[in-house]
N, C-alpha and C positions, 0 to 999 in steps of 0.2 A: 504494500500500500504506500502510495506517495505521501510523504510528510514534509511539510515546509516549516522551517524554524527561523524566527526572527530574533535578533538580539541587538543590543547597543543602546536601548532606551535608558532614560534616567530622568532625574530632576535637575534642572538648570535655571539660572536666572535669565531674564530677558537679555538678549544680546549674545548669549552663549552659543556653543556649538555642540553637536552630537553627530556621530556617524553610526548609522544603522547598517546591519548586515543581514543577509538572508541566504540560507542554504536549503537544499532539498535532498532527500534520500529517495532512491529508486526513480529518479527523474534527471535527465540531462537538460540543463538550461539551454544548451546549444540550439535546440530546435524551436525555441519559443521567444516571443517578446516577453519582457518582464516588467512588472509594475509594482509600485507602492500605492497603498490605499491607507486611509485613516478614518477613524470613526470615534465620535463622542457620544455619550449616552443620550438616547432620545433622537438622534439624527441618523440619516442614512450614511452608509459607508461611501466615501468619495475617493475618486482617483486623484492621486497627488502628482505622480510622475510615472513616465513609461519610457522604456528604451527598446528599440527594435532588436530583433534577433541578431542582426549584423552589427548593432551598436552605432549605426550611422545616423539614426533618427531618435530624437528625444522629445518628449512633451512634458509640460508642467502646467498645473493649475495656476491661474493668474496670481493667486495670493502668495505663491512661493517662488515665482520667477525672480531670478537674480540672487536668491538666497540658498536654494537647494540645488544640489547636483547629483544626478543619478549616474551610476556607472556599473559595469559588469565585468567579471573576470571568469570567462568560460572555463579556463584551465582549473580554476578552483571551484567551479560551479557555485559561484557566489555573486549576489547582487548587493550593491551598496547604495546608501543615500546619505550624502554629506549635507548636513543641515547647519547653516550659519545664520547669524543674526536672528536667532529664534525669538518669537513673540508669544505672548500668553495664548493667543488664538491658535497657535500650533499644537497646543495641548490636546492629546488624543491617543488612542491606541492605534499603532501603526502595524499594518499587515503587508505582506508581499504575496505575489501570485505570478505564475506563468500565465501569459495571455496568448491569443492567437498571433501567428506570424504576421498577419495583415494588420494587426493593431499597431498603435504607437506612430501612426503616420498622419492622422487627421485631427481627431478630437480626443482630449483626455476624458471626456464624458462617455466615450463609446469604446469601452474596454470589455473584453470577454474573458474573465478568469477561468482557467482550465484546471486549477489545482484546488484541493480542499484548503480551507482557511486554517492557518496555524493559530497558535495562542496569541500571537501578536507581541509587540513590545511597547510598553507605556512610555510616552514622552510627556513630561510635565514641565511647563515653563512658568515661572513666577515673575511677577512684575516688581 
């Protein structure tokens, strides 16, 4: 069974940085686009960033553009999200997922998760 594991979350003050990581067992990331999502209680999960399977295309939700950077290391089967200049509104549980190869080219709102949701990693930003 495919299992996705997120890590790297924590509690930081506004303006701080965190680097999230995501790995998967029984799944090679090579064949998929990869994406980060986040969710706060009472709200729907939203796509934050996506990187195409080739790594040549990335997408970001407007609220994180210029502050977050997504990257992937297929050799390590790992996805990253570097988060800088964090704001209290970034507080959420962050999840990763493999998505369709055709994703990550047009809209961050049009992603198709292909893997079960992991437990996520909590990011808390205080003002």
